[in-house]
Structure formats: structure tokens, C-alpha cells
N, CA, C and O atoms as CSV, one atom per row, in Angstrom:
chain,resi,resn,atom,element,x,y,z
A,1,MET,N,N,105.522,46.547,21.248
A,1,MET,CA,C,104.513,47.474,20.774
A,1,MET,C,C,103.123,46.894,21.040
A,1,MET,O,O,102.891,45.695,20.886
A,2,LEU,N,N,102.236,47.748,21.431
A,2,LEU,CA,C,100.855,47.350,21.678
A,2,LEU,C,C,99.995,47.974,20.589
A,2,LEU,O,O,99.923,49.196,20.459
A,3,GLU,N,N,99.349,47.122,19.816
A,3,GLU,CA,C,98.466,47.598,18.750
A,3,GLU,C,C,97.219,48.214,19.385
A,3,GLU,O,O,96.641,47.634,20.303
A,4,LEU,N,N,96.805,49.383,18.902
A,4,LEU,CA,C,95.721,50.142,19.529
A,4,LEU,C,C,94.339,49.928,18.922
A,4,LEU,O,O,93.346,50.326,19.531
A,5,ALA,N,N,94.240,49.317,17.752
A,5,ALA,CA,C,92.961,49.243,17.031
A,5,ALA,C,C,91.824,48.716,17.901
A,5,ALA,O,O,90.755,49.324,17.946
A,6,ARG,N,N,92.033,47.614,18.583
A,6,ARG,CA,C,90.924,47.030,19.368
A,6,ARG,C,C,90.535,47.900,20.559
A,6,ARG,O,O,89.380,47.881,20.986
A,7,PHE,N,N,91.489,48.666,21.102
A,7,PHE,CA,C,91.174,49.560,22.218
A,7,PHE,C,C,90.439,50.808,21.734
A,7,PHE,O,O,89.515,51.292,22.387
A,8,LEU,N,N,90.867,51.320,20.581
A,8,LEU,CA,C,90.237,52.520,20.036
A,8,LEU,C,C,88.840,52.237,19.488
A,8,LEU,O,O,87.993,53.130,19.457
A,9,ASP,N,N,88.593,50.989,19.051
A,9,ASP,CA,C,87.268,50.604,18.565
A,9,ASP,C,C,86.264,50.440,19.700
A,9,ASP,O,O,85.057,50.495,19.464
A,10,SER,N,N,86.741,50.239,20.926
A,10,SER,CA,C,85.871,50.050,22.090
A,10,SER,C,C,86.332,50.949,23.238
A,10,SER,O,O,86.818,50.445,24.251
A,11,PRO,N,N,86.190,52.268,23.101
A,11,PRO,CA,C,86.685,53.163,24.149
A,11,PRO,C,C,86.039,52.884,25.503
A,11,PRO,O,O,84.827,52.693,25.606
A,12,GLY,N,N,86.873,52.865,26.533
A,12,GLY,CA,C,86.378,52.645,27.889
A,12,GLY,C,C,86.205,51.184,28.257
A,12,GLY,O,O,86.018,50.867,29.431
A,13,ARG,N,N,86.263,50.293,27.291
A,13,ARG,CA,C,86.078,48.864,27.569
A,13,ARG,C,C,87.426,48.233,27.921
A,13,ARG,O,O,88.396,48.357,27.174
A,14,ARG,N,N,87.471,47.554,29.069
A,14,ARG,CA,C,88.697,46.891,29.510
A,14,ARG,C,C,88.902,45.611,28.716
A,14,ARG,O,O,88.025,44.750,28.645
A,15,LEU,N,N,90.089,45.510,28.120
A,15,LEU,CA,C,90.433,44.344,27.317
A,15,LEU,C,C,91.712,43.717,27.865
A,15,LEU,O,O,92.600,44.427,28.336
A,16,PRO,N,N,91.810,42.391,27.805
A,16,PRO,CA,C,93.011,41.726,28.335
A,16,PRO,C,C,94.241,41.994,27.471
A,16,PRO,O,O,94.148,42.151,26.253
A,17,ILE,N,N,95.395,42.041,28.134
A,17,ILE,CA,C,96.665,42.158,27.415
A,17,ILE,C,C,97.650,41.145,27.998
A,17,ILE,O,O,97.632,40.851,29.193
A,18,ASP,N,N,98.488,40.633,27.142
A,18,ASP,CA,C,99.561,39.723,27.533
A,18,ASP,C,C,100.701,39.972,26.549
A,18,ASP,O,O,100.685,39.462,25.429
A,19,LEU,N,N,101.691,40.761,26.975
A,19,LEU,CA,C,102.775,41.179,26.094
A,19,LEU,C,C,104.132,40.751,26.640
A,19,LEU,O,O,104.318,40.640,27.852
A,20,MET,N,N,105.072,40.514,25.741
A,20,MET,CA,C,106.479,40.357,26.105
A,20,MET,C,C,107.205,41.567,25.524
A,20,MET,O,O,107.213,41.775,24.311
A,21,LEU,N,N,107.805,42.350,26.390
A,21,LEU,CA,C,108.541,43.537,25.956
A,21,LEU,C,C,110.034,43.266,26.051
A,21,LEU,O,O,110.479,42.523,26.927
A,22,PRO,N,N,110.815,43.869,25.147
A,22,PRO,CA,C,112.267,43.681,25.234
A,22,PRO,C,C,112.812,44.388,26.469
A,22,PRO,O,O,112.211,45.344,26.960
A,23,GLY,N,N,113.919,43.931,26.953
A,23,GLY,CA,C,114.550,44.547,28.109
A,23,GLY,C,C,115.435,45.701,27.691
A,23,GLY,O,O,115.388,46.159,26.549
A,24,GLY,N,N,116.234,46.160,28.619
A,24,GLY,CA,C,117.152,47.248,28.342
A,24,GLY,C,C,117.587,47.932,29.621
A,24,GLY,O,O,117.372,47.421,30.720
A,25,THR,N,N,118.199,49.094,29.465
A,25,THR,CA,C,118.655,49.900,30.588
A,25,THR,C,C,118.031,51.280,30.478
A,25,THR,O,O,117.387,51.606,29.481
A,26,LEU,N,N,118.225,52.082,31.505
A,26,LEU,CA,C,117.711,53.453,31.460
A,26,LEU,C,C,118.677,54.403,30.780
A,26,LEU,O,O,118.322,55.544,30.485
A,27,GLY,N,N,119.883,53.949,30.529
A,27,GLY,CA,C,120.867,54.800,29.866
A,27,GLY,C,C,122.209,54.105,29.788
A,27,GLY,O,O,122.388,53.029,30.358
A,28,PRO,N,N,123.150,54.709,29.088
A,28,PRO,CA,C,124.449,54.061,28.893
A,28,PRO,C,C,125.257,53.891,30.179
A,28,PRO,O,O,126.132,53.027,30.239
A,29,ASP,N,N,124.985,54.689,31.201
A,29,ASP,CA,C,125.740,54.599,32.457
A,29,ASP,C,C,125.077,53.688,33.492
A,29,ASP,O,O,125.641,53.465,34.563
A,30,ASP,N,N,123.911,53.170,33.195
A,30,ASP,CA,C,123.191,52.312,34.133
A,30,ASP,C,C,123.785,50.904,34.101
A,30,ASP,O,O,123.849,50.287,33.038
A,31,VAL,N,N,124.220,50.390,35.253
A,31,VAL,CA,C,124.808,49.052,35.316
A,31,VAL,C,C,123.741,47.969,35.471
A,31,VAL,O,O,124.047,46.779,35.387
A,32,ARG,N,N,122.500,48.375,35.695
A,32,ARG,CA,C,121.408,47.412,35.813
A,32,ARG,C,C,120.797,47.174,34.441
A,32,ARG,O,O,120.653,48.101,33.644
A,33,ARG,N,N,120.441,45.930,34.176
A,33,ARG,CA,C,119.803,45.603,32.905
A,33,ARG,C,C,118.553,44.778,33.187
A,33,ARG,O,O,118.583,43.812,33.950
A,34,VAL,N,N,117.466,45.178,32.559
A,34,VAL,CA,C,116.221,44.419,32.652
A,34,VAL,C,C,116.177,43.481,31.457
A,34,VAL,O,O,116.321,43.908,30.311
A,35,GLU,N,N,115.975,42.189,31.739
A,35,GLU,CA,C,115.768,41.258,30.644
A,35,GLU,C,C,114.320,41.418,30.206
A,35,GLU,O,O,113.638,42.319,30.693
A,36,SER,N,N,113.843,40.603,29.333
A,36,SER,CA,C,112.480,40.780,28.825
A,36,SER,C,C,111.460,40.864,29.963
A,36,SER,O,O,111.633,40.269,31.027
A,37,VAL,N,N,110.399,41.617,29.704
A,37,VAL,CA,C,109.359,41.867,30.704
A,37,VAL,C,C,108.030,41.357,30.168
A,37,VAL,O,O,107.658,41.645,29.030
A,38,ARG,N,N,107.316,40.597,30.995
A,38,ARG,CA,C,105.968,40.174,30.627
A,38,ARG,C,C,104.988,41.146,31.277
A,38,ARG,O,O,105.092,41.454,32.464
A,39,VAL,N,N,104.039,41.620,30.479
A,39,VAL,CA,C,102.999,42.524,30.957
A,39,VAL,C,C,101.681,41.778,30.823
A,39,VAL,O,O,101.236,41.490,29.713
A,40,LEU,N,N,101.059,41.468,31.948
A,40,LEU,CA,C,99.847,40.659,31.967
A,40,LEU,C,C,98.773,41.387,32.762
A,40,LEU,O,O,98.933,41.631,33.958
A,41,GLY,N,N,97.672,41.734,32.090
A,41,GLY,CA,C,96.604,42.447,32.782
A,41,GLY,C,C,95.525,42.885,31.828
A,41,GLY,O,O,95.097,42.130,30.956
A,42,GLU,N,N,95.086,44.133,32.007
A,42,GLU,CA,C,94.052,44.669,31.122
A,42,GLU,C,C,94.311,46.144,30.872
A,42,GLU,O,O,95.010,46.821,31.626
A,43,ALA,N,N,93.718,46.615,29.781
A,43,ALA,CA,C,93.905,48.015,29.398
A,43,ALA,C,C,92.653,48.536,28.717
A,43,ALA,O,O,91.830,47.768,28.219
A,44,PHE,N,N,92.523,49.869,28.705
A,44,PHE,CA,C,91.446,50.503,27.949
A,44,PHE,C,C,91.911,51.877,27.493
A,44,PHE,O,O,92.777,52.497,28.111
A,45,ALA,N,N,91.320,52.337,26.403
A,45,ALA,CA,C,91.633,53.656,25.850
A,45,ALA,C,C,90.457,54.587,26.092
A,45,ALA,O,O,89.293,54.208,25.957
A,46,GLN,N,N,90.800,55.821,26.455
A,46,GLN,CA,C,89.757,56.813,26.671
A,46,GLN,C,C,90.386,58.196,26.680
A,46,GLN,O,O,91.405,58.414,27.334
A,47,HIS,N,N,89.780,59.137,25.952
A,47,HIS,CA,C,90.215,60.536,25.914
A,47,HIS,C,C,91.698,60.686,25.559
A,47,HIS,O,O,92.408,61.472,26.187
A,48,GLY,N,N,92.157,59.951,24.576
A,48,GLY,CA,C,93.534,60.084,24.116
A,48,GLY,C,C,94.578,59.467,25.021
A,48,GLY,O,O,95.766,59.758,24.887
A,49,MET,N,N,94.150,58.620,25.939
A,49,MET,CA,C,95.083,57.964,26.855
A,49,MET,C,C,94.824,56.461,26.845
A,49,MET,O,O,93.694,56.008,26.659
A,50,LEU,N,N,95.896,55.701,27.051
A,50,LEU,CA,C,95.776,54.260,27.249
A,50,LEU,C,C,96.052,54.009,28.718
A,50,LEU,O,O,97.112,54.372,29.230
A,51,PHE,N,N,95.101,53.390,29.393
A,51,PHE,CA,C,95.223,53.074,30.807
A,51,PHE,C,C,95.485,51.574,30.932
A,51,PHE,O,O,94.694,50.757,30.461
A,52,VAL,N,N,96.593,51.223,31.565
A,52,VAL,CA,C,96.992,49.827,31.703
A,52,VAL,C,C,97.091,49.490,33.183
A,52,VAL,O,O,97.714,50.216,33.957
A,53,GLN,N,N,96.473,48.388,33.564
A,53,GLN,CA,C,96.604,47.857,34.914
A,53,GLN,C,C,97.112,46.437,34.737
A,53,GLN,O,O,96.405,45.580,34.209
A,54,ALA,N,N,98.355,46.186,35.185
A,54,ALA,CA,C,98.967,44.900,34.866
A,54,ALA,C,C,100.003,44.488,35.894
A,54,ALA,O,O,100.499,45.291,36.684
A,55,THR,N,N,100.306,43.198,35.849
A,55,THR,CA,C,101.425,42.646,36.604
A,55,THR,C,C,102.625,42.636,35.666
A,55,THR,O,O,102.541,42.145,34.540
A,56,LEU,N,N,103.736,43.178,36.138
A,56,LEU,CA,C,104.970,43.199,35.367
A,56,LEU,C,C,105.904,42.152,35.959
A,56,LEU,O,O,106.283,42.236,37.127
A,57,GLU,N,N,106.271,41.171,35.153
A,57,GLU,CA,C,107.183,40.117,35.593
A,57,GLU,C,C,108.489,40.288,34.836
A,57,GLU,O,O,108.513,40.240,33.607
A,58,ALA,N,N,109.580,40.490,35.575
A,58,ALA,CA,C,110.856,40.787,34.927
A,58,ALA,C,C,112.016,40.177,35.693
A,58,ALA,O,O,111.896,39.802,36.860
A,59,LYS,N,N,113.141,40.092,34.998
A,59,LYS,CA,C,114.406,39.708,35.618
A,59,LYS,C,C,115.347,40.895,35.475
A,59,LYS,O,O,115.495,41.459,34.391
A,60,VAL,N,N,115.984,41.269,36.588
A,60,VAL,CA,C,116.935,42.370,36.589
A,60,VAL,C,C,118.318,41.794,36.881
A,60,VAL,O,O,118.497,41.053,37.848
A,61,VAL,N,N,119.287,42.135,36.048
A,61,VAL,CA,C,120.666,41.692,36.235
A,61,VAL,C,C,121.504,42.918,36.568
A,61,VAL,O,O,121.470,43.922,35.856
A,62,GLN,N,N,122.268,42.821,37.674
A,62,GLN,CA,C,123.119,43.922,38.086
A,62,GLN,C,C,124.294,43.366,38.881
A,62,GLN,O,O,124.235,42.230,39.352
A,63,PRO,N,N,125.362,44.149,39.040
A,63,PRO,CA,C,126.527,43.648,39.769
A,63,PRO,C,C,126.302,43.612,41.275
A,63,PRO,O,O,125.610,44.459,41.840
A,64,CYS,N,N,126.900,42.615,41.906
A,64,CYS,CA,C,126.895,42.529,43.366
A,64,CYS,C,C,127.608,43.764,43.915
A,64,CYS,O,O,128.629,44.185,43.372
A,65,ALA,N,N,127.074,44.338,44.981
A,65,ALA,CA,C,127.649,45.549,45.559
A,65,ALA,C,C,128.999,45.294,46.225
A,65,ALA,O,O,129.726,46.241,46.525
A,66,ARG,N,N,129.344,44.024,46.462
A,66,ARG,CA,C,130.620,43.717,47.112
A,66,ARG,C,C,131.677,43.179,46.154
A,66,ARG,O,O,132.830,43.608,46.192
A,67,CYS,N,N,131.281,42.230,45.287
A,67,CYS,CA,C,132.297,41.565,44.444
A,67,CYS,C,C,132.122,41.834,42.951
A,67,CYS,O,O,132.966,41.421,42.155
A,68,LEU,N,N,131.065,42.507,42.560
A,68,LEU,CA,C,130.769,42.890,41.176
A,68,LEU,C,C,130.341,41.732,40.271
A,68,LEU,O,O,130.209,41.924,39.062
A,69,GLU,N,N,130.124,40.546,40.821
A,69,GLU,CA,C,129.607,39.430,40.021
A,69,GLU,C,C,128.151,39.722,39.660
A,69,GLU,O,O,127.444,40.341,40.455
A,70,PRO,N,N,127.679,39.293,38.479
A,70,PRO,CA,C,126.285,39.552,38.097
A,70,PRO,C,C,125.296,38.808,39.015
A,70,PRO,O,O,125.490,37.640,39.354
A,71,VAL,N,N,124.257,39.512,39.395
A,71,VAL,CA,C,123.197,38.944,40.232
A,71,VAL,C,C,121.879,39.121,39.480
A,71,VAL,O,O,121.556,40.223,39.038
A,72,THR,N,N,121.124,38.042,39.338
A,72,THR,CA,C,119.823,38.100,38.671
A,72,THR,C,C,118.724,38.026,39.724
A,72,THR,O,O,118.711,37.129,40.566
A,73,THR,N,N,117.809,38.979,39.662
A,73,THR,CA,C,116.682,39.033,40.590
A,73,THR,C,C,115.392,39.002,39.782
A,73,THR,O,O,115.231,39.758,38.824
A,74,GLU,N,N,114.473,38.121,40.175
A,74,GLU,CA,C,113.160,38.073,39.524
A,74,GLU,C,C,112.195,38.906,40.348
A,74,GLU,O,O,112.198,38.844,41.577
A,75,LEU,N,N,111.373,39.685,39.665
A,75,LEU,CA,C,110.364,40.432,40.394
A,75,LEU,C,C,109.041,40.455,39.675
A,75,LEU,O,O,108.960,40.333,38.453
A,76,SER,N,N,108.019,40.613,40.467
A,76,SER,CA,C,106.657,40.691,39.959
A,76,SER,C,C,105.978,41.836,40.705
A,76,SER,O,O,105.850,41.800,41.928
A,77,ILE,N,N,105.546,42.848,39.962
A,77,ILE,CA,C,104.913,44.008,40.584
A,77,ILE,C,C,103.616,44.342,39.851
A,77,ILE,O,O,103.496,44.133,38.644
A,78,VAL,N,N,102.675,44.849,40.583
A,78,VAL,CA,C,101.403,45.289,40.003
A,78,VAL,C,C,101.481,46.799,39.850
A,78,VAL,O,O,101.768,47.520,40.806
A,79,GLU,N,N,101.221,47.266,38.634
A,79,GLU,CA,C,101.338,48.694,38.348
A,79,GLU,C,C,100.180,49.191,37.504
A,79,GLU,O,O,99.536,48.425,36.787
A,80,GLU,N,N,99.930,50.484,37.603
A,80,GLU,CA,C,98.983,51.173,36.725
A,80,GLU,C,C,99.781,52.170,35.903
A,80,GLU,O,O,100.548,52.962,36.449
A,81,ILE,N,N,99.599,52.129,34.589
A,81,ILE,CA,C,100.371,52.966,33.679
A,81,ILE,C,C,99.408,53.764,32.812
A,81,ILE,O,O,98.414,53.228,32.320
A,82,GLU,N,N,99.703,55.041,32.629
A,82,GLU,CA,C,98.928,55.887,31.720
A,82,GLU,C,C,99.855,56.330,30.601
A,82,GLU,O,O,100.903,56.926,30.848
A,83,ILE,N,N,99.457,56.031,29.362
A,83,ILE,CA,C,100.281,56.360,28.208
A,83,ILE,C,C,99.467,57.215,27.249
A,83,ILE,O,O,98.385,56.806,26.827
A,84,PRO,N,N,99.978,58.417,26.890
A,84,PRO,CA,C,99.255,59.243,25.927
A,84,PRO,C,C,99.263,58.588,24.539
A,84,PRO,O,O,100.252,57.981,24.127
A,85,ILE,N,N,98.152,58.725,23.842
A,85,ILE,CA,C,98.024,58.178,22.487
A,85,ILE,C,C,98.024,59.335,21.499
A,85,ILE,O,O,97.172,60.221,21.571
A,86,ALA,N,N,98.983,59.325,20.576
A,86,ALA,CA,C,99.023,60.345,19.528
A,86,ALA,C,C,97.796,60.175,18.633
A,86,ALA,O,O,97.347,59.046,18.435
A,87,PRO,N,N,97.242,61.257,18.088
A,87,PRO,CA,C,96.005,61.171,17.297
A,87,PRO,C,C,96.060,60.180,16.127
A,87,PRO,O,O,95.044,59.563,15.806
A,88,THR,N,N,97.196,60.019,15.500
A,88,THR,CA,C,97.279,59.114,14.345
A,88,THR,C,C,98.000,57.801,14.672
A,88,THR,O,O,98.315,57.025,13.770
A,89,ALA,N,N,98.257,57.555,15.944
A,89,ALA,CA,C,99.015,56.363,16.338
A,89,ALA,C,C,98.225,55.083,16.101
A,89,ALA,O,O,97.018,55.026,16.338
A,90,GLU,N,N,98.921,54.070,15.634
A,90,GLU,CA,C,98.338,52.732,15.468
A,90,GLU,C,C,98.820,51.786,16.549
A,90,GLU,O,O,98.237,50.724,16.767
A,91,SER,N,N,99.911,52.188,17.237
A,91,SER,CA,C,100.464,51.380,18.320
A,91,SER,C,C,101.213,52.293,19.286
A,91,SER,O,O,101.536,53.434,18.959
A,92,VAL,N,N,101.482,51.774,20.474
A,92,VAL,CA,C,102.279,52.506,21.460
A,92,VAL,C,C,103.389,51.598,21.959
A,92,VAL,O,O,103.222,50.385,22.078
A,93,ASP,N,N,104.531,52.218,22.248
A,93,ASP,CA,C,105.661,51.492,22.806
A,93,ASP,C,C,105.657,51.721,24.311
A,93,ASP,O,O,105.927,52.824,24.786
A,94,MET,N,N,105.347,50.667,25.050
A,94,MET,CA,C,105.284,50.753,26.502
A,94,MET,C,C,106.642,50.523,27.160
A,94,MET,O,O,106.784,50.713,28.368
A,95,THR,N,N,107.630,50.120,26.384
A,95,THR,CA,C,108.912,49.690,26.938
A,95,THR,C,C,109.572,50.730,27.846
A,95,THR,O,O,109.960,50.374,28.958
A,96,PRO,N,N,109.724,52.001,27.436
A,96,PRO,CA,C,110.395,52.962,28.330
A,96,PRO,C,C,109.679,53.126,29.680
A,96,PRO,O,O,110.326,53.183,30.725
A,97,ASP,N,N,108.355,53.198,29.651
A,97,ASP,CA,C,107.585,53.349,30.894
A,97,ASP,C,C,107.741,52.126,31.784
A,97,ASP,O,O,107.918,52.249,32.996
A,98,VAL,N,N,107.676,50.949,31.179
A,98,VAL,CA,C,107.781,49.708,31.949
A,98,VAL,C,C,109.180,49.562,32.542
A,98,VAL,O,O,109.315,49.172,33.702
A,99,LEU,N,N,110.222,49.867,31.771
A,99,LEU,CA,C,111.593,49.772,32.292
A,99,LEU,C,C,111.778,50.709,33.493
A,99,LEU,O,O,112.369,50.316,34.499
A,100,ARG,N,N,111.279,51.936,33.392
A,100,ARG,CA,C,111.383,52.876,34.516
A,100,ARG,C,C,110.676,52.339,35.753
A,100,ARG,O,O,111.208,52.428,36.860
A,101,LEU,N,N,109.487,51.785,35.575
A,101,LEU,CA,C,108.741,51.244,36.717
A,101,LEU,C,C,109.462,50.070,37.360
A,101,LEU,O,O,109.570,49.993,38.584
A,102,VAL,N,N,109.954,49.157,36.534
A,102,VAL,CA,C,110.649,47.975,37.061
A,102,VAL,C,C,111.904,48.396,37.832
A,102,VAL,O,O,112.122,47.943,38.956
A,103,LEU,N,N,112.721,49.254,37.236
A,103,LEU,CA,C,113.970,49.632,37.894
A,103,LEU,C,C,113.752,50.523,39.108
A,103,LEU,O,O,114.551,50.487,40.043
A,104,SER,N,N,112.697,51.317,39.116
A,104,SER,CA,C,112.442,52.160,40.285
A,104,SER,C,C,111.878,51.358,41.452
A,104,SER,O,O,111.986,51.786,42.601
A,105,SER,N,N,111.286,50.212,41.180
A,105,SER,CA,C,110.745,49.399,42.268
A,105,SER,C,C,111.736,48.344,42.747
A,105,SER,O,O,111.464,47.623,43.707
A,106,HIS,N,N,112.886,48.254,42.077
A,106,HIS,CA,C,113.888,47.249,42.409
A,106,HIS,C,C,114.983,47.852,43.282
A,106,HIS,O,O,115.374,49.004,43.089
A,107,ASP,N,N,115.478,47.068,44.247
A,107,ASP,CA,C,116.558,47.514,45.122
A,107,ASP,C,C,117.827,47.757,44.298
A,107,ASP,O,O,118.294,46.836,43.629
A,108,PRO,N,N,118.391,48.947,44.324
A,108,PRO,CA,C,119.570,49.224,43.502
A,108,PRO,C,C,120.855,48.596,44.040
A,108,PRO,O,O,121.862,48.557,43.333
A,109,ILE,N,N,120.834,48.104,45.276
A,109,ILE,CA,C,122.016,47.485,45.868
A,109,ILE,C,C,121.682,46.049,46.232
A,109,ILE,O,O,120.868,45.795,47.120
A,110,VAL,N,N,122.325,45.104,45.532
A,110,VAL,CA,C,122.097,43.687,45.814
A,110,VAL,C,C,123.430,43.020,46.143
A,110,VAL,O,O,124.494,43.474,45.722
A,111,ILE,N,N,123.344,41.942,46.900
A,111,ILE,CA,C,124.503,41.147,47.282
A,111,ILE,C,C,124.296,39.752,46.698
A,111,ILE,O,O,123.198,39.200,46.769
A,112,CYS,N,N,125.360,39.182,46.120
A,112,CYS,CA,C,125.221,37.877,45.463
A,112,CYS,C,C,124.883,36.769,46.450
A,112,CYS,O,O,124.158,35.834,46.109
A,113,ARG,N,N,125.399,36.864,47.663
A,113,ARG,CA,C,125.082,35.903,48.722
A,113,ARG,C,C,125.428,36.551,50.059
A,113,ARG,O,O,126.271,37.447,50.107
A,114,PRO,N,N,124.797,36.116,51.134
A,114,PRO,CA,C,125.016,36.782,52.427
A,114,PRO,C,C,126.474,36.776,52.896
A,114,PRO,O,O,126.906,37.709,53.572
A,115,ASP,N,N,127.228,35.744,52.549
A,115,ASP,CA,C,128.612,35.666,53.018
A,115,ASP,C,C,129.628,36.159,51.981
A,115,ASP,O,O,130.801,35.792,52.048
A,116,CYS,N,N,129.198,36.974,51.039
A,116,CYS,CA,C,130.101,37.506,50.012
A,116,CYS,C,C,131.201,38.317,50.692
A,116,CYS,O,O,130.929,39.189,51.517
A,117,ARG,N,N,132.445,38.016,50.331
A,117,ARG,CA,C,133.595,38.675,50.959
A,117,ARG,C,C,134.042,39.906,50.183
A,117,ARG,O,O,134.814,40.713,50.701
A,118,GLY,N,N,133.572,40.063,48.953
A,118,GLY,CA,C,133.906,41.253,48.183
A,118,GLY,C,C,135.262,41.200,47.520
A,118,GLY,O,O,135.787,40.128,47.219
A,119,LEU,N,N,135.825,42.388,47.295
A,119,LEU,CA,C,137.111,42.529,46.622
A,119,LEU,C,C,138.167,43.024,47.606
A,119,LEU,O,O,137.859,43.750,48.550
A,120,CYS,N,N,139.407,42.625,47.373
A,120,CYS,CA,C,140.525,43.096,48.186
A,120,CYS,C,C,140.651,44.608,47.985
A,120,CYS,O,O,140.707,45.067,46.844
A,121,PRO,N,N,140.698,45.389,49.062
A,121,PRO,CA,C,140.800,46.846,48.913
A,121,PRO,C,C,142.154,47.304,48.386
A,121,PRO,O,O,142.296,48.457,47.976
A,122,VAL,N,N,143.148,46.425,48.390
A,122,VAL,CA,C,144.473,46.804,47.920
A,122,VAL,C,C,144.627,46.510,46.437
A,122,VAL,O,O,144.997,47.391,45.662
A,123,CYS,N,N,144.340,45.258,46.034
A,123,CYS,CA,C,144.610,44.887,44.639
A,123,CYS,C,C,143.363,44.580,43.828
A,123,CYS,O,O,143.446,44.458,42.606
A,124,GLY,N,N,142.208,44.452,44.471
A,124,GLY,CA,C,140.966,44.184,43.747
A,124,GLY,C,C,140.699,42.718,43.494
A,124,GLY,O,O,139.784,42.390,42.738
A,125,ALA,N,N,141.468,41.816,44.103
A,125,ALA,CA,C,141.243,40.381,43.918
A,125,ALA,C,C,139.896,39.985,44.509
A,125,ALA,O,O,139.469,40.539,45.522
A,126,ASP,N,N,139.227,39.019,43.870
A,126,ASP,CA,C,137.944,38.515,44.356
A,126,ASP,C,C,138.207,37.605,45.551
A,126,ASP,O,O,138.780,36.526,45.396
A,127,LEU,N,N,137.791,38.036,46.741
A,127,LEU,CA,C,138.050,37.280,47.964
A,127,LEU,C,C,137.171,36.036,48.088
A,127,LEU,O,O,137.450,35.167,48.914
A,128,ASN,N,N,136.122,35.939,47.288
A,128,ASN,CA,C,135.321,34.714,47.261
A,128,ASN,C,C,136.087,33.608,46.529
A,128,ASN,O,O,136.058,32.449,46.942
A,129,ALA,N,N,136.765,33.970,45.448
A,129,ALA,CA,C,137.530,33.005,44.658
A,129,ALA,C,C,138.860,32.671,45.320
A,129,ALA,O,O,139.386,31.570,45.153
A,130,GLU,N,N,139.401,33.624,46.071
A,130,GLU,CA,C,140.691,33.442,46.744
A,130,GLU,C,C,140.527,33.715,48.234
A,130,GLU,O,O,140.940,34.775,48.704
A,131,PRO,N,N,139.927,32.777,49.003
A,131,PRO,CA,C,139.649,33.034,50.417
A,131,PRO,C,C,140.899,33.230,51.277
A,131,PRO,O,O,140.821,33.860,52.331
A,132,ASN,N,N,142.039,32.707,50.852
A,132,ASN,CA,C,143.271,32.850,51.632
A,132,ASN,C,C,144.153,33.986,51.113
A,132,ASN,O,O,145.333,34.062,51.455
A,133,HIS,N,N,143.600,34.845,50.309
A,133,HIS,CA,C,144.358,35.934,49.703
A,133,HIS,C,C,144.874,36.894,50.765
A,133,HIS,O,O,144.139,37.300,51.665
A,134,THR,N,N,146.150,37.250,50.644
A,134,THR,CA,C,146.718,38.310,51.479
A,134,THR,C,C,147.490,39.234,50.554
A,134,THR,O,O,148.113,38.792,49.588
A,135,CYS,N,N,147.443,40.478,50.850
A,135,CYS,CA,C,148.103,41.472,50.022
A,135,CYS,C,C,149.050,42.279,50.889
A,135,CYS,O,O,148.679,42.746,51.966
A,136,LEU,N,N,150.255,42.437,50.419
A,136,LEU,CA,C,151.190,43.312,51.103
A,136,LEU,C,C,151.210,44.621,50.338
A,136,LEU,O,O,151.538,44.661,49.152
A,137,LYS,N,N,150.864,45.663,51.017
A,137,LYS,CA,C,150.818,46.960,50.345
A,137,LYS,C,C,152.233,47.426,50.051
A,137,LYS,O,O,153.094,47.461,50.929
A,138,ASP,N,N,152.445,47.776,48.817
A,138,ASP,CA,C,153.722,48.307,48.362
A,138,ASP,C,C,153.548,49.814,48.301
A,138,ASP,O,O,152.681,50.293,47.570
A,139,ASP,N,N,154.339,50.577,49.040
A,139,ASP,CA,C,154.134,52.019,49.154
A,139,ASP,C,C,154.164,52.744,47.812
A,139,ASP,O,O,153.535,53.793,47.677
A,140,ASP,N,N,154.871,52.221,46.823
A,140,ASP,CA,C,154.981,52.893,45.541
A,140,ASP,C,C,153.839,52.545,44.593
A,140,ASP,O,O,153.699,53.161,43.537
A,141,ARG,N,N,153.041,51.582,44.955
A,141,ARG,CA,C,152.018,51.078,44.057
A,141,ARG,C,C,150.671,51.769,44.306
A,141,ARG,O,O,150.290,52.004,45.453
A,142,THR,N,N,149.961,52.088,43.234
A,142,THR,CA,C,148.607,52.636,43.362
A,142,THR,C,C,147.659,51.469,43.647
A,142,THR,O,O,147.722,50.433,42.985
A,143,THR,N,N,146.787,51.645,44.630
A,143,THR,CA,C,145.872,50.573,45.007
A,143,THR,C,C,144.456,50.907,44.580
A,143,THR,O,O,144.147,52.039,44.208
A,144,LEU,N,N,143.616,49.909,44.642
A,144,LEU,CA,C,142.206,50.101,44.332
A,144,LEU,C,C,141.605,51.133,45.297
A,144,LEU,O,O,140.816,51.989,44.894
A,145,LYS,N,N,141.982,51.040,46.553
A,145,LYS,CA,C,141.477,51.987,47.556
A,145,LYS,C,C,141.904,53.423,47.227
A,145,LYS,O,O,141.132,54.362,47.422
A,146,ASP,N,N,143.138,53.590,46.725
A,146,ASP,CA,C,143.604,54.924,46.329
A,146,ASP,C,C,142.786,55.484,45.188
A,146,ASP,O,O,142.504,56.682,45.147
A,147,LEU,N,N,142.402,54.622,44.259
A,147,LEU,CA,C,141.627,55.075,43.112
A,147,LEU,C,C,140.208,55.457,43.493
A,147,LEU,O,O,139.606,56.310,42.842
A,148,LEU,N,N,139.667,54.847,44.528
A,148,LEU,CA,C,138.300,55.114,44.938
A,148,LEU,C,C,138.172,56.315,45.854
A,148,LEU,O,O,137.066,56.814,46.063
A,149,THR,N,N,139.282,56.791,46.405
A,149,THR,CA,C,139.204,57.946,47.318
A,149,THR,C,C,139.644,59.213,46.655
A,149,THR,O,O,139.639,60.272,47.283
């Protein structure tokens, strides 16, 4: 939460901000998670709006597109955010806006390492952990590939 008193007392004046916001996801079905976000920059209030110009530093954790192991990516982006201020508000929650900006600027498909072998299309075994894995397809058995098609 960003307390508004100092911004509302000096409308139009740019004031420094340095916040740590909690992380989260955009919804229950989102496999990406943002860890805490640092917001470092300046902001000012004017005409019922809070204008923020800041660097957003965050860590995004999401599954590898090949093997599903968690991959952590650090990012730093410069953004401008406009947040409406309710007439009686004493603070604003920037978290939803910041999470949307971070996740929209981040690559949704990441690979844990360039030589990631992924999962066996028959049984789903991690081929990185079992490099000599071989699977004999059993005609009566449902496979991972069958479930995905």
C-alpha cells in the first residue's frame, strides 16, 4: 500500500518512492508467480490520479516449457503507471497493476537450460534426470501423448 497523504498535500510535486509489494498471480489458473516486487522511482498526485514513474524489480517463477521444473527469472523494467484515487482514499494498492505489468512484459515460455530434454512423451518421465530412459509403448496403456491430444 502506498500512503497518499504526502502526495495529496503537494499536488503535482514529484516525490520519491521505494516500495516492496507482495507477489502473486493473475488468477488461480496462472502457473506463473511473481515474488515480491520492488518499486523504485517517483510519483505525484494530480486531478484524482496518482502518476508513478518507476523501475520495477521482480522475480518470476514459472515451469520450464519442456520439463516443468520451476525456473526463476529476474527482471527490471521501467514503467509509467496511472492509478485513480478515490475521493476519501488514504492509500492505494498498486499490487494488481504492478503484477499485470510485470507478467505482461515477461516471456511466458521459458526453458530451464538450453539442453533441457523435457519429458518422455509416452510415460512423462523427466529425461534430464533419466538420460538413458527408454519406454516401450504398451498398446493397452494410456500415454501422456494420448492425454494431450
